[in-house]
Legacy VTK file of the C-alpha trace (Angstrom):
# vtk DataFile Version 3.0
C-alpha trace
ASCII
DATASET POLYDATA
POINTS 381 float
-8.210 102.865 13.052
-9.058 103.495 9.416
-9.895 100.280 7.574
-7.850 99.921 4.375
-8.359 96.850 2.201
-6.232 97.764 -0.831
-2.700 99.081 -1.269
0.021 99.285 -3.896
3.655 98.741 -2.977
7.025 98.227 -4.637
9.479 95.652 -3.296
13.168 95.595 -4.249
15.395 92.802 -2.993
19.085 93.436 -2.374
21.810 92.676 -4.893
24.494 90.147 -4.113
27.958 91.417 -3.238
30.778 91.208 -5.764
33.424 88.501 -5.418
36.939 89.689 -4.609
40.189 89.284 -6.516
43.057 88.962 -4.049
46.235 86.975 -3.524
47.800 85.647 -0.376
51.019 87.473 0.480
52.763 86.483 3.669
56.390 86.256 4.701
58.033 82.924 4.019
55.036 81.836 1.876
55.898 82.591 -1.728
53.208 82.272 -4.341
50.410 81.984 -1.774
47.745 81.723 -4.407
44.323 83.342 -4.819
42.454 84.354 -1.653
39.517 86.432 -2.849
36.330 85.607 -0.939
32.734 85.467 -2.157
30.296 88.331 -1.864
27.356 88.149 0.530
23.824 87.471 -0.623
21.347 90.321 -0.939
18.434 90.635 1.448
15.165 88.974 0.459
11.614 90.177 1.161
9.071 87.825 2.753
5.365 88.213 3.497
3.762 86.596 6.555
0.049 86.337 7.394
-0.555 87.577 10.942
-3.853 87.458 12.839
-2.712 90.456 14.909
-2.852 92.695 11.818
-6.328 93.746 10.677
-5.782 96.276 7.906
-3.375 97.263 5.119
-3.090 100.836 6.329
0.660 100.483 6.979
1.236 99.791 3.291
-0.931 102.679 2.116
1.755 105.113 3.307
4.953 102.988 3.271
4.967 101.993 -0.393
8.643 101.274 -1.064
10.338 98.331 0.657
13.988 97.892 -0.255
16.369 95.301 1.203
20.076 95.988 1.615
22.764 94.681 -0.718
25.253 92.019 0.306
28.780 93.071 1.174
31.628 92.528 -1.261
34.127 89.770 -0.633
37.559 90.450 0.824
41.082 89.096 0.726
42.423 86.356 2.990
39.467 84.139 2.117
37.008 86.539 3.749
33.403 86.200 2.639
31.142 89.235 2.445
28.321 89.502 4.969
24.818 88.635 3.800
22.119 91.289 4.183
19.180 90.860 6.551
15.790 89.891 5.139
12.690 92.089 5.376
9.415 90.602 6.644
6.090 92.215 5.662
3.302 91.309 8.088
-0.130 91.398 6.462
-3.642 90.415 7.593
-4.845 86.872 7.045
-6.769 86.861 3.765
-4.383 89.160 1.862
-3.818 88.522 -1.831
-0.744 89.667 -3.777
-1.241 90.643 -7.421
1.314 91.708 -9.992
0.333 95.341 -10.499
1.433 95.331 -14.138
-0.123 92.080 -15.372
-2.889 91.563 -12.795
-1.730 87.999 -12.133
-2.489 86.551 -8.704
0.851 85.633 -7.126
0.056 84.657 -3.536
-3.015 84.178 -1.380
-2.334 84.045 2.366
-5.330 82.441 4.078
-3.838 80.956 7.252
-2.023 82.434 10.212
1.726 81.975 9.924
1.677 81.271 6.187
4.835 82.724 4.668
5.894 83.351 1.064
8.964 84.760 -0.661
7.884 87.975 -2.379
11.253 89.071 -3.808
14.438 86.981 -3.697
17.792 88.595 -2.989
20.656 88.163 -5.413
23.334 85.533 -4.828
26.815 86.698 -3.900
29.492 86.670 -6.564
32.384 84.216 -6.557
35.879 85.267 -5.579
38.943 84.282 -7.537
39.745 81.437 -5.123
37.071 79.401 -6.953
38.845 79.745 -10.300
42.242 78.276 -9.448
43.248 75.192 -11.385
46.405 73.260 -11.978
47.064 75.332 -15.088
45.738 78.656 -13.819
47.257 79.189 -10.414
46.857 82.954 -10.345
43.348 83.612 -11.680
42.214 87.168 -11.979
38.585 86.261 -12.383
35.555 86.920 -10.195
31.827 87.229 -10.754
29.544 90.099 -9.828
26.693 89.527 -7.444
23.291 88.564 -8.798
20.577 91.210 -9.065
17.750 91.124 -6.566
14.160 90.798 -7.767
11.987 93.903 -8.032
8.200 93.907 -8.270
5.274 96.273 -8.183
2.467 94.640 -6.241
-1.185 95.296 -5.518
-2.400 94.037 -2.158
-6.072 93.206 -1.629
-7.582 92.117 1.655
-10.561 89.754 1.647
-11.793 89.158 5.164
-12.276 85.548 6.235
-15.854 84.890 7.301
-18.295 81.984 7.107
-21.425 84.075 6.528
-21.889 87.378 4.706
-24.733 89.890 5.114
-26.315 91.504 2.055
-28.944 94.177 1.904
-29.936 97.740 1.166
-28.778 100.531 3.492
-30.738 100.461 6.767
-31.883 96.877 6.206
-30.769 96.043 9.741
-27.478 94.238 9.012
-25.512 96.052 11.710
-28.344 95.590 14.204
-28.403 91.866 13.442
-24.654 91.385 13.929
-24.895 93.351 17.185
-27.742 91.137 18.373
-26.022 87.796 17.709
-22.368 88.647 18.473
-20.153 90.978 20.480
-19.424 93.182 17.465
-20.472 96.804 17.958
-20.651 98.547 14.583
-22.113 102.016 14.228
-25.932 102.029 14.122
-27.996 105.074 13.158
-31.300 105.975 11.486
-29.710 107.226 8.260
-28.285 105.237 5.325
-24.636 104.234 4.833
-23.695 104.180 8.509
-21.484 101.155 7.749
-18.461 102.332 5.775
-16.199 99.291 6.113
-16.634 95.566 6.835
-17.304 94.449 10.413
-16.715 90.937 11.709
-18.579 89.226 14.529
-18.192 85.783 16.096
-21.537 84.072 16.734
-21.447 81.420 19.465
-24.336 78.972 19.153
-22.978 76.717 21.911
-19.742 76.296 23.830
-17.902 74.697 20.914
-20.152 75.865 18.084
-19.395 79.196 16.474
-19.032 80.905 13.120
-17.928 84.299 11.801
-20.319 86.814 10.223
-19.204 89.681 7.966
-21.269 92.876 7.685
-20.489 95.010 4.624
-21.845 98.422 3.552
-25.283 98.452 1.980
-25.833 98.066 -1.747
-28.149 100.173 -3.852
-29.272 99.922 -7.454
-26.549 101.173 -9.777
-23.687 100.320 -7.421
-21.771 98.752 -10.323
-21.770 102.173 -11.990
-20.541 103.895 -8.810
-23.842 104.753 -7.113
-23.706 104.924 -3.325
-20.483 103.390 -2.022
-20.020 101.228 -5.122
-19.662 97.480 -4.956
-15.916 96.902 -4.477
-16.459 95.877 -0.856
-18.257 92.756 -2.130
-14.804 91.180 -2.406
-15.056 90.543 1.342
-17.937 88.136 0.718
-16.123 86.005 -1.874
-14.647 83.692 0.752
-17.930 83.152 2.607
-19.874 79.883 2.409
-23.346 81.372 2.890
-25.008 84.713 2.137
-27.876 86.165 4.173
-30.013 88.573 2.184
-31.683 90.866 4.711
-34.853 92.623 3.568
-36.551 95.468 5.428
-40.307 94.772 5.638
-41.162 97.808 7.756
-44.084 99.811 6.260
-42.660 103.246 7.110
-42.568 104.459 3.486
-45.405 103.780 1.113
-43.275 104.570 -1.947
-40.593 102.006 -1.133
-40.911 98.637 -2.874
-39.145 95.902 -0.895
-39.430 93.427 -3.782
-37.758 95.828 -6.227
-34.976 96.441 -3.704
-34.405 92.708 -3.235
-34.187 92.167 -6.980
-31.768 95.083 -7.326
-29.418 93.470 -4.784
-29.392 90.207 -6.728
-28.775 92.096 -9.973
-25.790 93.965 -8.527
-24.429 90.707 -7.136
-24.537 89.122 -10.585
-22.795 92.127 -12.156
-19.910 91.961 -9.698
-19.133 88.236 -9.756
-21.039 85.305 -11.210
-19.474 82.897 -8.708
-20.582 85.097 -5.812
-24.097 85.177 -7.257
-24.175 81.366 -7.310
-23.263 80.993 -3.626
-25.968 79.615 -1.302
-28.202 82.535 -0.330
-30.937 82.656 2.301
-33.696 85.213 2.513
-34.055 86.925 5.917
-37.109 89.137 6.413
-36.227 91.695 9.069
-37.980 94.356 11.187
-41.079 92.271 11.803
-41.504 94.151 15.100
-42.770 97.129 13.087
-45.688 95.117 11.686
-48.977 94.687 13.520
-49.800 91.581 15.500
-48.345 89.858 18.523
-44.816 88.497 17.954
-45.748 85.018 19.179
-49.118 84.732 17.464
-47.968 86.092 14.091
-50.732 88.639 13.605
-52.767 89.135 10.461
-50.792 92.124 9.185
-47.476 90.356 9.660
-48.550 87.131 7.950
-50.076 89.060 5.080
-46.907 91.113 4.491
-44.682 88.027 4.519
-46.972 86.057 2.211
-47.334 88.941 -0.238
-43.589 89.574 -0.372
-42.701 85.936 -1.103
-45.420 85.689 -3.742
-44.174 88.737 -5.636
-40.498 87.810 -5.315
-41.206 84.177 -6.334
-38.715 82.997 -3.755
-38.368 79.226 -3.377
-35.217 78.962 -1.261
-34.787 78.965 2.546
-36.326 81.967 4.289
-36.481 83.204 7.884
-38.454 85.912 9.632
-36.663 87.839 12.383
-36.548 91.074 14.302
-32.913 92.051 14.763
-33.944 94.759 17.228
-35.837 92.490 19.653
-33.959 89.267 18.861
-37.052 87.398 17.722
-36.119 84.501 15.433
-32.352 85.218 15.632
-31.530 82.126 17.693
-33.359 79.836 15.280
-31.570 81.440 12.334
-28.131 81.080 13.940
-28.757 77.404 14.720
-29.795 76.744 11.130
-26.664 78.530 9.873
-24.382 76.458 12.074
-25.950 73.172 10.966
-25.625 74.221 7.314
-21.940 75.117 7.758
-21.225 71.903 9.680
-22.829 69.785 6.959
-20.802 71.490 4.208
-17.515 71.980 6.032
-14.434 71.167 3.980
-11.378 69.564 5.587
-8.622 72.087 6.285
-5.333 71.002 4.698
-2.411 70.912 7.072
0.434 73.327 6.580
3.680 71.614 5.578
6.640 71.752 7.879
7.559 75.435 8.107
11.371 75.101 8.006
11.262 72.925 4.883
8.793 75.284 3.201
10.082 78.747 3.909
13.617 78.563 5.256
15.796 80.851 3.136
18.997 79.563 1.647
21.905 79.740 4.089
24.061 82.806 3.523
27.289 82.178 1.717
29.297 83.982 4.355
28.534 81.137 6.813
30.695 78.715 4.835
34.143 78.195 6.420
37.110 79.314 4.347
39.148 76.573 2.693
42.054 75.240 4.693
45.499 75.225 3.135
47.064 71.972 4.344
50.551 73.194 3.308
50.394 76.053 5.771
52.942 75.433 8.583
50.379 76.568 11.113
48.292 73.448 10.441
51.087 70.895 10.656
50.715 68.281 13.378
54.081 66.496 13.089
56.965 67.760 15.286
59.057 68.624 12.219
LINES 1 382
381 0 1 2 3 4 5 6 7 8 9 10 11 12 13 14 15 16 17 18 19 20 21 22 23 24 25 26 27 28 29 30 31 32 33 34 35 36 37 38 39 40 41 42 43 44 45 46 47 48 49 50 51 52 53 54 55 56 57 58 59 60 61 62 63 64 65 66 67 68 69 70 71 72 73 74 75 76 77 78 79 80 81 82 83 84 85 86 87 88 89 90 91 92 93 94 95 96 97 98 99 100 101 102 103 104 105 106 107 108 109 110 111 112 113 114 115 116 117 118 119 120 121 122 123 124 125 126 127 128 129 130 131 132 133 134 135 136 137 138 139 140 141 142 143 144 145 146 147 148 149 150 151 152 153 154 155 156 157 158 159 160 161 162 163 164 165 166 167 168 169 170 171 172 173 174 175 176 177 178 179 180 181 182 183 184 185 186 187 188 189 190 191 192 193 194 195 196 197 198 199 200 201 202 203 204 205 206 207 208 209 210 211 212 213 214 215 216 217 218 219 220 221 222 223 224 225 226 227 228 229 230 231 232 233 234 235 236 237 238 239 240 241 242 243 244 245 246 247 248 249 250 251 252 253 254 255 256 257 258 259 260 261 262 263 264 265 266 267 268 269 270 271 272 273 274 275 276 277 278 279 280 281 282 283 284 285 286 287 288 289 290 291 292 293 294 295 296 297 298 299 300 301 302 303 304 305 306 307 308 309 310 311 312 313 314 315 316 317 318 319 320 321 322 323 324 325 326 327 328 329 330 331 332 333 334 335 336 337 338 339 340 341 342 343 344 345 346 347 348 349 350 351 352 353 354 355 356 357 358 359 360 361 362 363 364 365 366 367 368 369 370 371 372 373 374 375 376 377 378 379 380
């Protein structure tokens, strides 16, 4: 399935039905009085976060979502029928923006979270509501309320604990394949990853975290080079970034230090908050360097020392080989301990009926009872 993380839609809630003007006319009941019922409410449009939905592709092609109008009221105290609501199921992590102002309206981050996107109009009042002691035959009613209409921009930001950064072919997809059951495309040419991939890393039976692999960055991505940098939005919810660097000596003209600095520069251009997130340096492809993996040969130690000296890196760093798995277990354990130490308490969702239950439709209200009607008399006379 094609991965789509952005879509534009238009939602139009239904209008409320018009209230009726009618009078009761029955044999032997002169001057029966007003009997025009209320109109039904218009259909509303809701959005629900669903873990079973992974992409916004459905909303790339179905862009207009219109609810039905409420029915008009009728005579004999008959209320118009309310229209059914429309429910839009979106992936967890979807944000709703006003497409005209850019304002963030909703952010659905938990499964089952539900919000009212466009409210349907209330039904109009029939003339039975306007009778008084001095106005016993009112010819008044109100039209139904207009339903809300909005143009929305939907953006999906995947929910992950750890995000992978790096140049194309830095070994991000190989790493996520090594530590999880995710199977992204892996090839010996750049830009094999075209959309985010998620993998669940299980450190122990009850210890796990989610890793997000995004397409590789290159210098000038902010100006549109390569695949651009818009996919970095999927890393904004992460708590830790892993900056993977390819130390393989296959190309003498390639400067790993310059590439690492270019990644940090592009990160700062996209979002200052994302640049300030905790970031660990992961030196990958050590299997291509000389020396025994266990003994850390001379060539390997020299390459690692030289790279750190030139980069002037003072933060946490790890040396791994994503292809052979060397150092991956130690890295995953360190990640889990870091996440556990900085885990924030998850707020509980409020009671769902009190939070999202729509207003009861007006047509459910029983019609008023005329106590003077002979059909409702209980005495034998």
